[in-house]
C-alpha positions in Angstrom: 74.3 54.9 113.7 71.8 54.5 116.5 68.6 52.8 115.5 65.3 52.2 117.4 62.9 49.8 115.8 59.6 48.2 116.6 57.0 46.4 114.6 54.3 48.3 112.7 52.0 45.8 111.2 54.0 43.7 108.8 56.9 46.2 108.4 59.6 47.3 110.8 59.8 50.9 112.0 63.3 52.3 112.0 64.1 55.5 113.8 67.6 56.8 112.9 69.8 59.8 112.8 69.1 61.9 109.6 71.7 62.0 106.8 72.1 64.5 103.9 70.0 62.3 101.6 67.0 63.0 104.0 67.0 66.8 103.3 64.4 66.6 100.5 61.9 64.4 102.3 62.4 66.5 105.5 61.9 69.7 103.6 58.7 68.4 101.9 57.2 67.1 105.2 58.0 70.3 107.2 56.7 72.5 104.3 53.4 70.6 104.3 53.0 71.3 108.0 54.2 74.9 107.6 51.5 75.4 104.9 48.9 74.4 107.5 50.4 76.9 110.0 51.4 74.3 112.6 55.2 74.2 112.0 57.8 76.8 111.2 59.1 76.4 107.7 62.8 75.4 107.1 64.7 76.0 104.0 66.7 73.2 102.3 69.8 75.1 103.2 68.9 75.3 106.9 68.0 71.6 106.9 71.4 70.8 105.3 73.2 72.8 108.0 71.1 71.3 110.8 70.9 67.7 109.6 72.7 66.4 112.6 69.8 67.7 114.8 67.2 65.5 113.0 66.0 62.0 113.3 63.8 60.3 110.8 61.5 57.3 110.9 61.1 54.8 108.1 58.7 51.9 107.6 59.9 49.4 105.1 62.6 51.8 103.9 60.0 54.6 103.3 60.3 58.0 105.0 57.3 58.4 107.4 58.3 60.9 110.0 60.8 63.3 111.5 61.8 65.4 114.5 64.7 67.5 115.7 66.4 68.5 118.9 67.6 72.1 119.1 69.8 73.3 121.9 68.5 76.6 123.5 71.0 76.8 126.3 73.3 74.8 128.6 70.3 73.1 130.4 67.5 73.3 127.8 66.7 71.7 124.5 63.7 72.0 122.3 61.9 69.2 120.5 60.9 70.7 117.1 59.6 69.7 113.7 57.9 66.4 114.8 55.9 65.3 111.8 54.4 62.2 110.4 52.8 61.3 107.0 49.7 59.2 106.9 51.6 55.9 106.8 53.4 56.8 110.0 50.3 57.8 112.0 48.7 55.6 114.6 51.6 53.2 114.9 53.6 54.7 117.8 56.1 56.3 115.3 55.7 59.8 116.8 56.5 58.4 120.3 59.5 56.5 118.9 60.9 59.8 117.4 60.2 61.6 120.6 61.9 58.9 122.7 65.0 59.0 120.5 65.2 62.8 120.8 64.8 62.6 124.6 67.5 59.9 124.8 69.8 62.3 122.9 69.1 65.1 125.4 70.0 62.6 128.2 73.2 61.7 126.4 74.1 65.4 126.2 73.3 65.7 129.9 70.7 68.4 129.3 68.1 68.2 132.1 65.2 70.1 130.5 63.4 69.2 127.3 60.6 71.6 126.0 58.3 72.0 123.0 55.7 74.4 121.8 52.9 72.4 120.4 49.3 72.0 119.3 49.6 68.2 120.1 49.4 68.6 123.9 47.9 65.2 124.5 50.7 63.5 122.6 53.3 65.1 124.8 51.4 64.5 128.0 51.2 60.7 127.1 55.0 60.8 126.7 55.7 62.3 130.2 55.7 66.0 129.5 53.7 68.6 131.5 52.1 71.8 130.4 54.0 75.0 131.6 53.9 78.7 130.9 55.8 79.5 127.7 57.2 82.7 129.3 59.6 80.5 131.4 61.6 79.9 128.1 63.2 83.3 127.2 65.8 81.3 125.2 63.0 80.2 122.8 61.4 83.6 122.6 64.6 85.2 121.5 65.7 82.4 119.2 62.6 81.6 117.1 59.5 83.5 118.4 61.0 86.9 117.5 60.7 86.0 113.8 57.3 84.2 114.0 54.2 85.9 112.5 52.2 84.6 115.5 54.7 86.2 118.0 52.1 88.5 119.7 49.2 86.0 119.5 50.9 82.6 120.0 48.4 79.8 120.4 50.9 77.0 120.9 51.1 75.3 124.3 54.5 74.9 126.1 55.3 71.5 127.5 58.3 70.5 129.5 60.0 67.2 130.6 62.6 67.2 133.3 65.2 64.5 132.8 66.8 62.6 135.7 
């Protein structure tokens, strides 16, 4: 199990690969963001099937955040479902999750990492650049085709090219 850790106040932040026992906290976090209209919902069944795509962050053994890496093609992956609860915010936990996902893309030798986001500044601080979302037809035909915002998408596309 690969772990990234860094101090967050008195407690240690652990960023690790998700396991089946994480399905329920993942579901609850993603559902909360989905209710706000800023993340696509995921069923417990889908999360169970896709658990190997997720990383989770913990502080003192408590679930505080998540993110996933979804392959869209031979040379493109998408960062999705990055979320933090209040305890995880403002401590660099989101950047740790993002770093772990980008590291996984590098390990898989995938040169392009993209995301559709409302948190543009977060991604810019982490080395991404804003691009036109139309350059990602793989994304459009995978998820966007089923999204209620399909014809009025207000998310911003970001991209990071890996060396």
